N, C-alpha and C positions, 0 to 999 in steps of 0.2 A: 822804721817805727818807733818811737820812744815809749808813747805812752796811752793806754785806752783807760778814758774813764767814765763810771757810769756816774750819774747824777743816783744819789740813793732812794730817790722813789720813781726813779725811768723808767720802774716796770710795775710799777702801782697802779692799777685801777682807778684807784681814787688819792689822791692830793689834795690839802689844804693850805692855804697861807692864810694864818693871821695876818692882823693888821694890814692888809692887803694898800691900803690908798690913804693918804695922808689928807684929803681931804672929805670923809667918809661923813664927819659933824656937820660939816654944811651941805649935804646931800640928804642925810636926815632932819636936818634943820628947818632947808626948803618945805619938802612935802609936812613935816608938822607945823609949819606958816598956812598952808594950805586948806588944811583941814580942821585948825585949832577951833573957830568959829562956824558950830555946824550951822546958824542963824543966818550966816551971809552965802548969798546966792551967786557970788560970780560966777562968771564961766569957768573960772580954772578947776572950780571943782568938778565939771562935768567931764569927765577924761575918761571913764573907765567901761570895761568891756566885760561885761556880766558872759562869761565864758563856761557853757554849761554843756560837757554831752552825758548824757545817762549814765551813770554806773563805770566812767571812766573819769573826769575834770570836772571841777567845779573852780572856779575863784576866779578874783576882778583882776584885769590887767590893761593895761596901757602901752604903748610908745615909749620907751621911756625916753628916747631922744626929746619928743615933742614934750614929754612932762616936766621935765628939766630946763631950766632957761640955758641957752649954748655955752655961755661962758662959763657957766659954773658944773655941766657936764663934757665938756669938751678935753681939760685935764683927766675926767676918769677915761674916758677911751682912749685917749693917748698911752695911759700907765697899762689899760687892758691889751691895746694891740701892742706895745712893749714885753710886756708879759709872752704875749703868743707869740714873737718873731723871734724874743730871746731864749725861752723854754720849752717850746713846741716846734718851731719851724713852721706855723703858720701867719702867714701874711697878713690877714683880714678877719673882722669876726662878723657874723648874722647881726642884724636889725634889732638890739637888744629889748626887751620886755623886762619893765614894772609890773611885779606881781605884789597884790595885797591878799592875804588870806582869814579871813576872817570863820566866825561859828560856823563850821559845816563843809566849809572849803577844803577842797582836798585835790590829789592826783593820782588815779592807781598805776598800778604795773604796766610802761610801754619801754619801748624802746624807737628810738627814732636815727637809723643809723643816715639817712640821705643827707641829715642837717651839716655836717662837718663831725672833724674825727676826734673832737672832744667838746662837751658840754661843760659850762661854767654856771654857778651860780653865788653872787655875791650879796652879802647879808645887811642889809640896815634895820634889820629887828635887833632892839636891846633885849639880849634874849637871857641878860642874867634880872632882868626885871619882869619877866615875859607873863600874862595872866593866863595864859589857855596853855592847853596840853597838845598835843602832837608837833606835827609843825617840822619835824627833822627830814630832811633827804634822805631818800631810800635807797638805794643799791641793791640790787641781787648778790648774794656771797659766790664769788666766782665758785668753791665748793657745790651751789644748789647744782650743775649745770655737772657733776661728776656724782651726783647723789647715789644712785644705784651701784654705781663701782666703788664706794668706799662707805658705801654704805655696814653697818656691824649687828649680826646680830643680837636683836633684845634691844635696840638704843633707838628710843626717838626723839625728835627735834621739836624744836619750837621757835615762833616768828625769827625771835634774835638769832637762832641760829642759822636762819636762811636768806633775811637780807642784814643789809649794815645802815646802819640810821645814824645820820652827819648831822651834827646841830648846825643849825646857820647862825652861829653865832656872831655880834656885831662886826663889821669892815673884815669878816673872813669871804675868802673867795677858795669857795669850792672845784675842784673839779674831776670829771669820770666820762670814762670811753661810754658811750649812748648806747653801743650793740648792746651792752648790761641791763636789763631792765630796771627800768627803775622808776620814780615816780615822790608824794609827799605824802607823809604821814595826817593823816585829818585834824584837823585844828580842828579844838571844842574851848567853849567857854570863855568868849570874847564877843563883841557886836558892832565896839566900835572901832576903825578904820587905824586910827593913830593907835590900838593897840596890837595889830595884827601881823603877822608875822608876812615882810615887807622885804622883798629879796629883786635883785636885777640879774637876769638870766638871759642865754642865748649859746651860741656855738662858736669855736674855734675854727675858724674856713680858712681854705685856698692855703695849701703847704706846699710853698715853693722854694726852690735855694734863693741863697742871699749871700750878701760878698760886702767885707770891712777889709779895706787895707789898700795896698798898693797894686792889685793887678786889675786888670777887666773880665766884664763877663764875657768879652769877645778874646781875649787871650788866653782864659781857660775853658773855650768849649769844649777842643778836644778833649782835653785830659779828663772833665768833670763829666762828661756823655761814658768813657772810659769807664771809670770809677762806680755811676750810678748802673752800669751793663752787667759789671762785673757782682755788685751786693746783688742785686735783683736774680741775677743767676745761680747762684750763690745758696741764696734762698727759697728760691723757686721750689725746690726740691723737697721742702722743708714744712711741716702740715699747720704751719702758723700763719695767720695775719693778723693786721694792723698798720699802725703808723710808726714806721721809723726814722730819727729827726741826731742825723750826726750834723757834730761842728768840729771839723777839719782848721788846724793851727795851720801855715805851710810858710816856710824858713823862703829867705831870699835864692837861697839855692834853689829851691823849686822842691826836695823834699817836705813830704807829711811828716812834722816832728809828735804831733797828739793828735789825737779822738778825743773829744766830747760827745756823750751819748745822751743826747737830750733826753728824749722819750724813744721806747722799746716796749711798748703795751703791746706784744706781739703773741696771740693766746690761737694755740688747736683747737678743735670740736668740742673738748671737753674744758676750757677754761681754766687749761695750765697753760702757765708765761714761758716765755722761750728761756732754758736756763743759760743764767750769766756765762756758763764757762759755752756753752754752743754757740753765743752772739759775742766774745769775743774770737773763737776761733773764724767767725764770716770775717770777721774786721781785722784781722792780722794777716788776710793775703796779702800778694805784693800789688801796691796801690802804684798810677803811675806816677808820674814826677811833671812839677808844674812847671809855667816859665820861670826863667829867672826873672828875681825884681828888687828894687834895691830897700826893700821893707816887707815885714810879715805880711799875709793874707790871711781872712779868718772864713771859710767859707761850711753856711750851714747847710746840708742835705737831707730835706725829707724825702722819704720813700713811699708810698701805699705799697704794702705786699695781701695779695691776693693767695691764701692757700688754694 
């Protein structure tokens, strides 16, 4: 095996991708055209669910696939799906929501592990021209889980030390581990929906193996199964859980030439991420040999690890 490459943010609890989608302006324009005339009572405007649960959630939301025309939204979905498959090892996404936050809207801290291994927030908010306060995506600082073990005598903390605030900058995709408590800072100062915090959000789901190149799933089934079992057995004694997504480059000789770690946010009970040297030592174990082929093959292998 020649090389093990870790994406720079593969072990991070939060990832941001600025300038995520080339059609962001078109999505925003559709939203603005629908609501720019408050006196126009067409059926398109009657699309919001006022979701309010006392002391937990308050916002306006609508199924994004129903809000936007298919010709406009399908390319965005394709971009999301490609991103999930190429960088996370997730095949699908949940049906995304479009949510608007006007004065008094918020999400208090919560976690939603069953929905998928990654949450995403895509912003259509003109953040640099905003007229409201709040609206940041909130994610618990991993250090919060180690609060007492790392607390120094005489040291005090404020919210800025306990929570990470991620501004929903226009056309930015924010990705985070939904096991961490997260929410949305209360929005204050705007009543016009055109000035709201506007985001598309959901979860990346269904981590499954993916294949590119010469070999078929039928031909690689046995060595791939051996590889997965070997990795799971090596990780089983360790106190880490989460999604480990790996991309293997297979030479025509059947030898693995490189491994790219797409995602490795494996954490223990105190929120400590698996150290890079330990992860690399797990990945350096002797791999199986794959069948011969005329060209290279690339295998994406996601593994859900439960400590």
